[in-house]
N, C-alpha and C positions, 0 to 999 in steps of 0.2 A: 581550508584544507591544510593538513600538516605538511611540514617540510619534507618528512619521509615520503609522503604521497607524491609530492611534487617531484622528488628525485626519481621515484619509480616511473612516473608519467613521462619524464624527460626522454629516456631511451625508447619507451613505447611510442611516443609521438614521432620520434625520429625514424623509427622503423616504419610507421604508417606513412610518413612523408615519402620514404624510399619506395614503398609499394605504390603509392599514388603516382609518383614520377614514372615508374615502370608502366603503369596502366595508361598514363597520359602521353607516353613517348610517341605513340602512333596517332595522336589526335590530328584530324584533317584540317583543323583551324587554329594553328598556333598564333600567339599574339604577334609574333614577328617572324615572317617567313624568310627563306633565303633570298627571295626576290627583292625584299625590302632592303637588303644590305649587301647585295652583290656589287663589288667595286673592282674595276680593272684599270690598269695604267696608273701612272704617277699623278699626284695632285689630289686635292680635296674634291671629291665628286659629290654632287647633290643627290638626294634621294629622289625617287619618282615624284613627279609634279603633282599627282593627285593628293589632295588633303586626306590624311589618314588619322583615325582615332587612336592609333597605337601610342602607348605612353612613352615608348623608347624607340628612337631610330639611331642607326649606327652609320658612321662614315669613316673613311680611312684617308690618310695623307702621308706622303713621303717627305723627307727633309731635303731631298735633292731630286733632280730630274733624270739621273742616271748613276750607275755604279761602275767603278773600275776595280780590278784586282787589288786587294789591299785596303780598299775604302771601307769605312764604317758608315752606314746609313741608318736612319731611324724611321720606323713606321709608327705613326700616331693612329690609334684607334679611338674614335670619338663617340661617346655615348651622349646623344642629345635627349634630355629627359624632360617630359612635359611638366609644366607647373602643377604643383600639388602632389607629384609623385617623386620617388627617389628609388635608387637601386642599392642593394646591399654592397658594402665595401668588400675589398679583397679579404681573403682568409686571415692574413697577418694582422689586420686591423679590427676584425670582428671580435666581439667579446661574448662569453657565454650569457644566455638570456633565459635561464630557467628552462621551461618546457619547449621553447621555440628554437628551432634550428634553422637559421637563415642560410640560404645558398649563396656563397660568395661570388662576386664578379671575378671572372677569369678569362684571360686571353691565352689560348694554347695554339702552338704551331702543330698542325696535323700532317702536313706534307711540304717538303722543301728540297731543293737540290742539295747534293752532298757537299758542295763547296761552300755552303753558307755556315757561318759560326754564329750562334745566337747567344746573346747575353740575357741576364735575368730581366723579366718584365718589370717595368716601373709603374706603380699605381699612384694616383694623386692622394693627397691627404684627405681623409674622410672626416665628416662632422657627425656629432651625435644628434639623433632625431628621436623625439618622444613619440611612441606609438601606443595604441590602446590594446593591442593583442598580445603584449608580452611585458614582462617585468624589465625595468631598466631602460636604457637608451640604445637604439639601434644605430651602429656606425654605418653611415650611408654616403652616397654621392648624389648631388642634386644638380639641376640645371644642365651643365655640360661637364662631363668628366673625360679627361684625356689620358689615355694609357699609352706608354711608350714601349716600343720593342726595338732595341738596338741590334744590329747584326753586321757582320763583316764578311766580305767575299774573300775567302782565303785561298782558293785555287783558281787557276786560269780557266775562264769560260769564254766560249766564242761569242762575239758580239751578237746581240739579239735581245732576248727577253727572258727573264726568270720569273717563274710563277710560284706563289706560296699560298698554301691553303691554311686557313685559320679556323678555329672554333671559338666563338664568343659565347660565354655563359653569363647570365645575369638573372636576377629576380627583382621585379618592380613591385613596389608597395606604396600605399598612401598611409595616412595616419590610422586607418581603420583595419585594412586587410592587406595581405600580400597575394599577388597573382602567382600562377604556376611558374616555376623556373623556365627560362628559355635557352635553347641551344641553337645558335645561328651559325651555319657554315658560311664562310666568306673567303673569297679568293682575291688576291692582289697580284699585280704584275709590275715589274720595274725594268727599264731598258738597261742592258749591259753594253758599255761602250769601250772603245780602245783605250789602252793605258795613256796614250798621248792626248786623248780628247778631253776638253774641259767639261766639267759639270757645274750646274747652277743650283744655288740654294733657293728653295721654293717654300711657300707656306710658313714663312719665318715666324709670324705671331704665334702659331700653334706650339712652337718648340721653345718659347721663351722660358718656360718653367722646367725644361729638361735639365737634369743634373747628372752628368756622366759619373758613374761609379764603377768600381770593379765588381764583376759578378761572374758566376759560374757559366760556362759555355758548353755547347754541344757541337761536336765536330762532324756529325753525320755518320759516324761509325759506332758499332756496338762493342763495348769493351767487356770482357769476362775476366774475372780475377778470383781464383780459387786457391786460397792458402799459398799465395805466391806464384802460382801458375797463371800466367797472363797471356791472353790472346785476343785478337780483334777480328770482327767480321764486317764486311761491307755488303749491304743488300742492294747495291746498284746493279747487280746482274742476276740472272736466273740461278746460276750455280751458287752465288752468295746467299740468295734467299733460301735455296734448298738446304745449304749448310746450316742456316739459322734454324730452319724447321727441324733438322736433325738434332741440333743442340737443344732446342726447346723440348723435343721428345725425350732426350736423355734426362733433362731436368725434371720432366714429368715422371719418368721411371724412378728417379731418385727420391721423389716425394714419398714413395712407399716405405722408405727407411727412416723417415722423420718421426719424432716422438708423437706427432699428432695422429698419425695413421696406424702405427704399429699395433695398438690394442685390437683393431678390427681384423687384421690379417688372419690370425688363428681362427676367428669365427668363420671366415669364408673357406679356409682350408678344411675345417671340420665338415661343413656342409657339402663341399665337393667330394670329400672322402666318403661320406654316406651315400653319395650317388655314383661313386666310381665304378660300380658293377654294371651300370647302364650307361654306356659311352655316349649315346645320343642325348640322354637327359643331362649328363654331366656337362656336355658341350653347351647345351641350351642354358644351363645355369651360369656358366662362365660368360656366354655371349650376352645374356641380359645384364649381368653385372658390368661387363665392358660398356654396354650401351648406357647404363646408368651413370657411370663415370664420365663418359664422353658427352652425354646430354647436359650434365651440369656445367662442364667446362665451356661448352658451346654457349649455353645460356649466360654464363658469366662474361664471356667475350662479347656477346651481343649487348649486355647491359653496359659494359665499359665503352663500346663503340657508339651506342645510341642514347644513353641516358645522361642528361646533364648532371654534373656533380658526382658521378660514380666513376672512379678512375683507377682503382687498385683491387687486386685479387683478395687482399685481406681486409678490405673495407667493411665487409659484412660483420666482422668480429669487432668493429668499432661501435656497433650498436649493442649495448648490454642486453637488451631484450632478446635479440637474436641469439647471443651467446648462451644466455640462461635457458632458452628454449631447446637449443641443441643439447645442453647438459641434461635436461630432463629426459629427452628422448634416449640418450645414451644410458641414463640410469634405469629406465624401463627395460631396455634391452639387457642390461646387466642383471637385473632381477630375474629375468627370464632364463638367462644362462646359468645363474646360481641355483635354479630349480624352484624358485619361490612361486612360479606360476602354476605349480601343482595345487596351490590354494586358489579357489575361484575368486578372480579379481574382476573389477568392472570391465565391461566389454570393450570400451575405447582403448584400454591398454593393449589388448590383443591386436587392435588395428595399428597401433604405433609400432608394435613388435611382431611383424608377421613371420611366419615360418621361413627360415632362410633357405629351405630346400624347395620352396615354391618359386615360380618365375617372378611374380610380382614382389616377393620378399627379396629375391636376389637383385632385382632392379633397384628397389629402395635402398638396399645395402650399398650398392654402387654409388648412388647419389649421396648417401650419408658419408661414405668413405671420401668422396671428392670434396664434400663440404668441410670435413675435418682437416683436409690438407691445406685449406686456404690460409689459416693463420701461420703455417710454416712456409718457409721459402727454401726450396732445394737449390743446390749449386746449379748455376747456368739459367735456371728458370726465371729468377727475378729480373735479370737484365733483359731477357727475351720478352717477358710480359710487359715490362715498362716501355720498351721500344714499341711493341705492338699496340699499346694503349693510345699512342699518338698518331697512328697511321689510318689509312682508309679502312672503313668497316670490313671490307672483304679480307684485307690483310690481317686485321685484328682477329677475325673469326678463324682464319686459316692457322694463325700462330697458336691460338688457344686450343684449336682442335688437335694440333700436334702435341701440345702439353697433355691433353686428355688421353690421346691414343697412347703416348708413352707411359702414362700412369696406369692405364687399364690393361695394357698388353700382357703383363705377367699372369693375370687372372684368366685370360683367354688361353694362354699357353698351358697353364695348369689343367684347365678343363679339357683341352684337346689331347692331353697326355695323362689319362687317369692313373697310370701306374706311378706317377710322381707323388700322388697323395694317398695311395692305397695303404701305406704303412702306418698312417695315422689311426690309432685305435678308435673303433666306431661304437663298441659296446663294452660293458663291464665297468669295474671301479676306476680303471685308468682313464677311460673316456669321460666318466662323470667328473673325475678330479680335474682334468684339463679344462672342462667347461666351467667348473666352479672357480678355479684360479683365474681364468680369463675373465669371468664375470666380475670378480673382485677388482681386477685391474681396470675393467671398464667402469666400475663404480668410482675408482680413483680418477679416471678421465672425466667422468660426469662431475665429480666434486671440483675438479680443476676448472672446467668451463663455467659452472655455476658460480664458483668463487671469483673468477675473473670478471664475470658479468656484474656481480654485486660490487666488486671493487670499482668498476667503471661508473656505477651509479653513485657511489659514495665519494669518489675522488673530486677534488676541487683543483683543477690545473692552476699553476704548474706544479703543485705539490704531488709527490709520487703516491701511487695507490697503496692500500694496505696489503699485507702478505700473510695474515694469520690463517687464511683458508688453506695454505700449504700444509698445515698440520692435519687437516681433514684428508687431504690428498694422500699424505704419507701414512695416515692411519689405515686407509683402505689398502694401500700398497703393502704395508707391513702385515696386514691381515692375510693378504694373498700369500706372502712368503711363509707366514706361520702355518696357515692351513696346508700349504704344499708340504712342509716338513712333517707336520703331524700325521696327515693322511698317508704320506709315503711310508712312514714307519708302520702304519696300521695295515696297509693293503699290499705292499711290495713283498714278494716272497724271496727274491734273489737279493743277496747281500750288496752287490755292486750298485744296482739301481737305487737301493735304499740309501746308500751312502751319498751317491751323486745328487739325487733329487732332494733329500733331506738337507744336505749341505747347501744346495742352491736356495732352498727356502730360507734357511738361516741367513745366507748372504743377502737375500732380498730384504729381510727384516732389518739387518744392520744398515744397509744402504738407505732404507727408508728413514731410519732415525737420523742418520748423517745428513740426508737430503733435507729433512725438516729443519735441522739446525742451520745448515748453510743457506737455504733459500729464504729463511725468515730473518737472517742476520743482515745488517746494513752493509757489511763488508768493509774492506780496508780502504776503499776509495771514498773521498768526501765529495760527492757529486754536487754540482750546481745545476738546479733544474732550469732548463732553457726558457728564456723569453727573449724577444728581439732586443730589448734594452740591455739585458745582461750580456748578450753576445757583443753588442756594440761597445759596451763598457770594457769587456775583455780585450777587444781589438784596439780600443782607444788606449789601453794600458800596455799595448805592444806585447800581449801574452799569447802564447801558442794555445789554440783551442782544440781539444780532442773531444769531438762531439759524437755521441752514440745515440742512435734511434732504437727504441725498444718498446715493448708492451708486455703486460702480464700474460696475454694469451700467446705470446711468441716464445715457444720453447727453445728454438734455435738461439734466440737472443740470450736466454738464460744460460745456455751451454757456453756460449762465447764469453759472456760476462764472467762466469765462474772459472772457466778454463784459461782465459787469456787476460782479461782486464783485472782480475783479482789475483793474478800471479804476483809473486814477490817483486820481480823486476819491474813489471809495468805499474803496479800500485805505487812503488817507490818513485818511479818517474812522474806519475800523475800528481804526486804530492809536492813537486818542485814549485818554487815561487813563481816561475815564469811560465807555468803550464796550468791551464784551467780545464779540468775534466767536466764536461757539460753533458747532461742527459736530457733528451727529449722523449718522454714517455707518453705515448699516444693511446694509452688504455682508455681514458675517459675522453671528454670533449675538449681535447687539447688543440685548439685551432692554431696556436703558434707552432707547435711541433709538426702538425700536418702540413701547414703551409711551407715551413722550412724544407720539409721533405720534398714537396712539389717543386719548390724553388731550385732545389738541387737536381731536378730532373729524375728523381728516383721515386718509385711508387710502392716499393715493398721494403720490409724489414726482415732481418737485421741489417744495419748499415752503420759503418764507422767512417767519419770524415775528419781529417786533420787540417787545420787552417794555420797559416803563419800569423805573426803579430800584426800584419797589415790586412788580414782577412782573405788572403789568397789560399785557395785549396791546393794542397800538395799531395794528398793521399785520400783514396776512397776505396772501400771494399765491403762486401757483405759477408765474406768468409775470410778471416784474417788470422795471422799468427802473432805470437809474442814478439818475434824478431821484426816483423813488419811494422808493428806499432812503434817499437823503439827506434827503428830506422826512420820512420815518417816524422817523429818528433825531432830527431836529429836534423833531418832535412829542413823542417820548418824553422828550427833555431838558426841553422846556417843561412837560410834565406833572409832572416832578420839581422844577420851580421853578428850572431852571438857565438858562433863556433859550434863544435860538436858537444854532445852531452858527456858527462863523466860516466865512466863504467860503473854500473850498479854492483854493489858489493853483495 
């Protein structure tokens, strides 16, 4: 089979694996149940005494028999692996293997007291294992693998016991096959003692290989940072959790204004306008679209809460096959809006593009609108979703429901107040022109999603993906502007509308040409593509690292990169000898970038993080300004004893 075929099969197989995991999540006979791995209290506890054919058993152990305020303790999670089997390494050590997508081993904290501060998880060194089901060697753990989770008790806690819930994820394989990934919920407990009381070191042999290093921490609070406006929420109380749900709903509402969703909004407004004379039908159309949006976000929350290896809202778009499929669906809808369905087309196309004024068509449009929102992250939504992804499933579902309600609410409001949409032209040349222009914009969106999917297939991480598809996107967008200008001159009778809309069309055409030039240009920043070795090398050279996480399907990332990072002041700063601009592009199967994102405790993009020359994080934001980046680099330099930066000229 050709290399091109293998590349196409790679995302397809990954998508099939995701669907298989979804179908198997409710299996009544998992390889390792929660009962096999439940551990309470300090010390290394044995598994149930009955001999089990399970290929992997888990145990936990504490480094001490108690914790005091200010103490740092270590939890060891031990994977005992049957001879002849191995489990996949953590994501940072896994390498791309053609069409096979191994599920990495992962230890995640899902519930913990607010007073605990967690450091990054430490995984053992993996070894390469030859397998018959994939090309290359699979980085794996064998025999006994010990994973360390350091934590510090930072706030005063009454003597007693603290309990922590974990989620252990692994996939066991032998040399011939891999078994289904396993997700094992585990609970551990540790006594809290008085500050004056002595604690004892226990299980010392297990911690002989532990190497303390600086790592990112979590304080138990949720931080929100929007262009310099910073605030925090604590979910330790009902009012705090209620405030979080409100913020999540606002984030969901703002998703409607992201570039991912905007092309579909006029489609729905037109369908509501056509039904505005019948208030009950208009309300029914809005309600079904509301339910479509909500159902998708609830399903996404359920997948994140219950499916091993699925952790982020934008993860679907990391499967190129999925992205290309969505692009094809949008293209079919666009052809219908442009009027090309007046020609008799194959029947299946009409099922893909149902009448938007029907209830099932409105429901499917709601689902598609929600799907299109996932590659973009609205202000506030990313932090709320990332926090919810590590909580109890009920909390996760509630938070994602709040995001869905916030996003869907405007459509329900419009349908309940038909007078708001009645001024939209429903018949005549103006109505036809609006549909045709929106159809061309949707063709641009289709080209965008198909292009990003193809880029994901062709990309070989850590190299960046190709960008030539942007010219196809801008060609469709420019065609929309040109058609708007031409038809306005032809059909508009009044002089003022003719000037306004013809001018708007010409502006769209000019912006499309400009966008094609800017988005295909490499830009003024000489980015270093992230790998763990390159990051360690930069830190070893005592250089400030400005790391940006991005993807071709993330339009917010593009906007921030063009507007902030490519500005003259920031680009000049990033060219300094003591600063390394580093980019982690997760468009393709970039396991290094995805694992670094998880290591930082962040699940969505865009994201920018600034590290000092010693690897300490000094700034993090998903929506940032030029001034914030300059100040963060100045702080990173000061922390390294280099003083402040010179003023950019």
